[in-house]
C-alpha positions as CSV (number, residue, x, y, z in Angstrom):
1,M,8.8,-18.2,-12.0
2,I,10.2,-16.8,-15.2
3,Q,13.1,-19.0,-16.3
4,G,16.5,-17.9,-15.0
5,M,15.0,-15.3,-12.7
6,R,13.2,-15.3,-9.3
7,I,10.2,-13.4,-10.6
8,P,7.0,-14.9,-9.2
9,E,4.2,-16.2,-11.4
10,Y,1.5,-14.5,-9.2
11,V,1.7,-11.2,-7.4
12,Q,-0.7,-10.0,-4.7
13,I,-1.8,-6.4,-5.1
14,K,-3.1,-4.5,-2.0
15,D,-4.9,-1.4,-3.1
16,V,-4.6,1.4,-0.6
17,S,-6.4,4.2,-2.4
18,P,-9.5,4.3,-0.1
19,R,-7.1,5.1,2.8
20,D,-3.6,6.2,1.7
21,G,-5.0,7.7,-1.5
22,L,-7.9,9.7,-0.1
23,Q,-6.2,10.9,3.1
24,A,-4.1,13.4,1.0
25,E,-7.1,14.8,-0.8
26,P,-8.0,18.3,0.4
27,T,-11.7,17.9,-0.3
28,I,-13.7,15.6,1.9
29,V,-15.0,12.6,0.0
30,S,-18.5,11.5,0.9
31,T,-19.2,8.2,2.6
32,D,-21.3,7.0,-0.3
33,Q,-18.4,7.7,-2.7
34,K,-15.9,5.8,-0.5
35,V,-18.2,2.8,-0.3
36,E,-18.6,2.9,-4.0
37,L,-14.8,3.1,-4.5
38,V,-14.2,0.0,-2.4
39,N,-17.0,-1.9,-4.1
40,R,-15.6,-1.1,-7.5
41,L,-12.1,-2.4,-6.4
42,T,-13.8,-5.5,-5.2
43,A,-15.6,-6.0,-8.5
44,A,-12.3,-5.6,-10.3
45,G,-10.8,-8.5,-8.5
46,V,-8.4,-6.7,-6.1
47,P,-7.6,-9.3,-3.5
48,V,-6.7,-7.0,-0.6
49,I,-8.1,-3.5,0.0
50,E,-7.1,-1.0,2.6
51,V,-10.5,0.5,3.3
52,T,-9.9,3.2,5.9
53,S,-7.9,4.3,8.9
54,F,-9.1,4.5,12.5
55,V,-7.3,7.6,13.5
56,S,-8.5,10.7,15.4
57,P,-10.8,12.8,13.1
58,K,-9.0,15.8,14.6
59,W,-5.8,14.7,12.7
60,L,-7.5,13.2,9.6
61,P,-11.0,14.5,9.0
62,Q,-11.1,12.5,5.8
63,M,-11.3,9.3,7.8
64,A,-14.0,10.4,10.3
65,D,-16.5,8.0,8.8
66,A,-14.4,4.8,9.2
67,E,-17.0,2.8,11.1
68,E,-19.8,3.6,8.6
69,V,-17.6,2.9,5.6
70,M,-16.7,-0.5,7.0
71,R,-20.3,-1.2,7.9
72,R,-21.6,-0.4,4.4
73,I,-19.1,-1.9,2.0
74,E,-20.2,-5.1,0.1
75,R,-17.8,-7.8,1.2
76,K,-16.9,-10.6,-1.1
77,P,-15.6,-13.9,0.1
78,G,-11.9,-14.3,-0.6
79,V,-11.2,-10.5,-0.5
80,R,-9.4,-9.2,2.6
81,Y,-10.6,-5.8,3.9
82,S,-7.8,-4.2,5.8
83,V,-7.8,-1.1,8.1
84,L,-4.9,1.0,9.4
85,V,-4.6,1.8,13.2
86,P,-2.1,4.2,14.8
87,N,-2.4,3.0,18.4
88,P,-4.4,0.7,20.8
89,K,-7.3,3.2,21.0
90,G,-7.7,3.1,17.3
91,A,-7.4,-0.7,17.3
92,E,-10.3,-0.9,19.8
93,R,-12.5,1.0,17.4
94,A,-11.3,-1.0,14.4
95,F,-12.1,-4.4,15.9
96,Q,-15.7,-3.4,16.3
97,S,-15.9,-3.1,12.5
98,Q,-14.8,-6.7,11.8
99,P,-11.8,-6.1,9.5
100,D,-10.1,-9.1,7.9
101,E,-6.7,-7.7,9.0
102,I,-5.3,-4.6,10.7
103,T,-2.2,-2.7,9.8
104,V,0.1,-0.8,12.2
105,F,2.8,1.5,11.1
106,V,6.1,2.8,12.4
107,S,8.8,5.0,10.9
108,A,12.4,3.7,10.3
109,S,13.6,7.1,11.6
110,E,12.9,8.6,15.0
111,T,12.3,12.1,13.8
112,H,9.7,11.1,11.3
113,N,8.0,8.7,13.8
114,Y,7.6,11.5,16.3
115,K,6.3,14.0,13.8
116,N,3.9,11.5,12.3
117,V,2.4,9.9,15.5
118,H,4.0,12.0,18.4
119,R,5.7,8.9,19.8
120,S,9.2,7.5,19.8
121,I,9.8,4.2,17.9
122,S,10.0,2.3,21.2
123,E,6.7,3.8,22.3
124,S,5.1,2.8,19.1
125,L,6.4,-0.8,19.5
126,A,5.0,-0.9,23.0
127,G,1.6,0.0,21.6
128,F,1.9,-2.7,19.0
129,A,2.5,-5.2,21.7
130,E,-0.9,-4.3,23.1
131,I,-2.5,-4.4,19.7
132,T,-1.2,-7.8,18.9
133,E,-2.6,-9.2,22.1
134,M,-6.0,-7.6,21.3
135,A,-5.8,-9.0,17.8
136,K,-5.2,-12.6,19.1
137,D,-8.3,-12.3,21.2
138,A,-10.3,-11.0,18.2
139,G,-8.8,-13.6,15.8
140,V,-7.6,-10.8,13.4
141,P,-4.1,-10.9,11.8
142,V,-1.8,-8.0,12.2
143,T,0.5,-6.6,9.4
144,A,3.0,-3.8,9.8
145,V,4.4,-1.1,7.5
146,I,7.8,0.4,8.1
147,V,7.6,3.9,6.5
148,T,10.6,5.9,5.4
149,A,12.4,2.6,4.9
150,F,14.5,4.0,2.1
151,G,14.8,7.6,3.1
152,C,13.5,10.2,5.6
153,P,12.6,13.8,4.8
154,Y,14.3,14.8,8.1
155,E,17.2,12.4,8.5
156,G,18.1,11.6,4.9
157,R,19.1,8.1,3.8
158,V,18.1,5.4,6.3
159,P,20.7,2.6,6.9
160,Q,19.6,-0.8,5.8
161,S,20.7,-2.2,9.2
162,Q,18.2,0.2,10.9
163,V,15.3,-1.2,8.9
164,L,16.3,-4.8,9.6
165,D,16.6,-4.1,13.3
166,L,13.2,-2.6,13.4
167,A,11.7,-5.5,11.4
168,A,13.3,-8.0,13.8
169,K,11.5,-6.2,16.7
170,L,8.2,-6.5,14.8
171,T,8.8,-10.2,14.3
172,G,9.4,-10.5,18.1
173,L,5.8,-9.3,18.5
174,G,4.6,-12.0,16.2
175,I,4.2,-9.7,13.1
176,L,5.6,-11.5,10.1
177,D,3.8,-9.6,7.3
178,I,5.8,-6.5,6.9
179,T,5.7,-3.8,4.2
180,L,8.6,-1.5,3.4
181,G,7.4,2.0,2.4
182,D,9.4,4.4,0.2
183,T,7.5,7.3,1.7
184,I,9.1,10.1,-0.2
185,G,10.0,8.3,-3.4
186,V,13.8,8.2,-3.0
187,A,14.6,4.5,-3.4
188,N,16.5,3.2,-6.4
189,A,16.4,-0.3,-8.0
190,V,19.8,-1.4,-6.6
191,Q,18.8,-0.3,-3.1
192,V,15.5,-2.2,-3.4
193,Y,17.1,-5.4,-4.6
194,D,19.7,-5.3,-1.9
195,M,17.1,-4.7,0.7
196,M,15.1,-7.7,-0.5
197,E,18.2,-9.9,-0.4
198,A,19.1,-8.7,3.1
199,F,15.7,-9.7,4.4
200,Q,15.9,-13.1,2.8
201,L,19.2,-13.7,4.5
202,S,18.5,-12.1,7.9
203,L,14.8,-12.5,8.4
204,P,13.6,-15.3,6.0
205,M,10.4,-15.8,8.1
206,V,9.2,-12.3,7.0
207,R,6.6,-12.1,4.3
208,L,7.8,-8.9,2.7
209,A,5.8,-6.4,0.6
210,M,6.8,-3.2,-1.0
211,H,5.1,0.2,-1.1
212,F,6.6,2.7,-3.6
213,H,5.9,6.4,-4.1
214,D,6.5,7.9,-7.5
215,N,7.8,11.4,-6.8
216,R,10.7,10.9,-9.2
217,G,9.2,8.5,-11.7
218,T,11.1,5.5,-10.2
219,A,8.2,3.5,-8.6
220,L,7.7,1.1,-11.6
221,A,11.5,0.5,-11.9
222,N,11.7,-0.2,-8.2
223,M,8.8,-2.7,-8.5
224,V,10.6,-4.6,-11.2
225,A,13.8,-4.7,-9.0
226,A,11.8,-6.1,-6.1
227,L,10.2,-8.7,-8.5
228,M,13.6,-9.8,-9.7
229,A,14.5,-10.4,-6.1
230,G,11.4,-12.5,-5.6
231,C,8.9,-10.1,-4.1
232,D,5.3,-11.1,-4.7
233,R,3.4,-8.5,-2.7
234,F,2.9,-4.8,-3.5
235,E,0.8,-2.0,-2.1
236,T,-0.4,0.4,-4.8
237,A,-3.2,3.0,-5.2
238,L,-5.8,3.4,-7.9
239,G,-4.9,6.1,-10.3
240,G,-1.6,6.7,-8.5
241,I,-3.2,9.1,-5.9
242,G,-1.9,9.5,-2.4
243,G,0.9,10.7,-0.2
244,S,1.1,11.4,3.5
245,P,0.0,14.8,4.7
246,F,2.6,14.4,7.5
247,S,5.5,13.6,5.2
248,P,7.0,16.6,3.4
249,G,7.8,15.6,-0.2
250,A,5.6,12.5,-0.3
251,G,4.2,12.1,-3.8
252,G,1.6,9.8,-5.2
253,N,1.7,6.0,-4.9
254,L,2.6,3.6,-7.6
255,A,-0.6,3.4,-9.6
256,S,-2.5,0.1,-9.4
257,D,-3.4,0.6,-13.0
258,D,0.2,0.9,-14.1
259,A,1.4,-2.0,-11.9
260,V,-1.4,-4.4,-13.0
261,Y,-0.9,-3.6,-16.6
262,Y,2.9,-4.1,-16.4
263,L,2.6,-7.3,-14.4
264,Q,0.1,-8.8,-16.8
265,E,2.3,-7.8,-19.8
266,M,5.1,-9.7,-18.2
267,G,2.9,-12.7,-17.9
268,I,2.5,-12.4,-14.1
269,R,-1.0,-13.2,-12.8
270,T,-2.8,-10.7,-10.4
271,G,-6.4,-11.9,-10.7
272,I,-7.4,-8.3,-11.4
273,H,-9.5,-7.3,-14.4
274,L,-7.6,-4.3,-15.9
275,E,-10.5,-2.8,-17.7
276,Q,-12.7,-2.8,-14.6
277,L,-9.8,-1.3,-12.7
278,L,-9.6,1.5,-15.3
279,E,-13.3,2.1,-14.9
280,A,-12.8,2.4,-11.2
281,T,-10.1,5.0,-11.9
282,R,-12.5,6.9,-14.0
283,F,-15.0,7.0,-11.1
284,L,-12.2,8.0,-8.7
285,E,-11.2,10.9,-10.9
286,S,-14.7,12.2,-11.0
287,V,-14.9,12.0,-7.2
288,I,-11.7,13.9,-6.4
289,G,-12.2,16.4,-9.2
290,H,-8.7,16.4,-10.7
291,A,-6.6,14.3,-13.0
292,V,-4.9,11.2,-11.6
293,P,-1.2,10.5,-12.5
294,S,-1.7,6.9,-13.8
295,R,-0.1,6.6,-17.2
296,V,-2.1,3.5,-18.2
297,Y,-5.3,5.3,-17.4
298,R,-4.3,8.0,-19.9
299,A,-2.9,5.7,-22.6
300,G,-5.3,2.8,-22.3
301,G,-4.6,-0.9,-22.0
302,R,-2.8,-3.2,-24.3
303,M,-2.3,-2.1,-27.9
304,T,-2.6,-4.4,-30.9
305,P,-1.1,-3.8,-34.4
306,V,-3.6,-3.9,-37.2
307,G,-3.5,-3.4,-41.0
308,P,-0.7,-3.6,-43.5
309,E,0.8,-0.3,-42.3
310,G,1.1,-1.7,-38.8
311,D,-1.1,1.0,-37.3
312,W,-2.0,0.6,-33.6
313,H,-5.3,0.7,-31.8
314,E,-6.5,-0.1,-28.4
């Protein structure tokens, strides 16, 4: 830890661009391109990659090739290849593809949960109970994401107590790896820090991660607030792409490029090679056919002063 602060020495990055990033893209990305994207993230040293989602192709055509993508990616020992599942039916499909972990998701607000998955929160939790039993049989760990944890497009600000109560129910199912998602990018640094402290006091057994969206340019500040409270796990997306098609106002994710650059400049290890990550972003931009929001991708990596005039170069 950095002296005098709870900032960790190592941070785990989970890149969600192959799933959360691409699901918002209007143009269908080919299976070959998805496989190449995952392989480039692997080569860059990303330790956890969310590869795809086993949802109905009717709802998300972009993820219709989930099985083939999982079959074709080049898996590297030590890297965890994760998949998202909405319900037990999706989990059944997912387990056939031998993921290293599966992720379930539930909204902190009833309205968003129903609009997102057409279920109440209690119905989603009942489905998770089935999934966790299936996962035990398959020997696959389960993680969970609580979306709209800081604000809902339909219900507004979500009370902290509501998030803690939902997280407690997840722990009752044996799910201890929980991510809080700022789905519409409304969290602020004080709110994030307070949420971290509340979890540490009320649910210390939870291994908490944060997932920030950058609608209002606050994602990096929120990451630093979480770091100061001891958070050592973040979900980010290459290039800053992404956003849920089912969440009005959901902007892009905190860019993996920006997060890794900033963490490394702070002396925090990630195990990720920034230059290779930026090359992966260049590939991604060519695939989706439009500019990505990542600031570090535009500005370049670390700058070094040279010459008597103190000019700068990459």
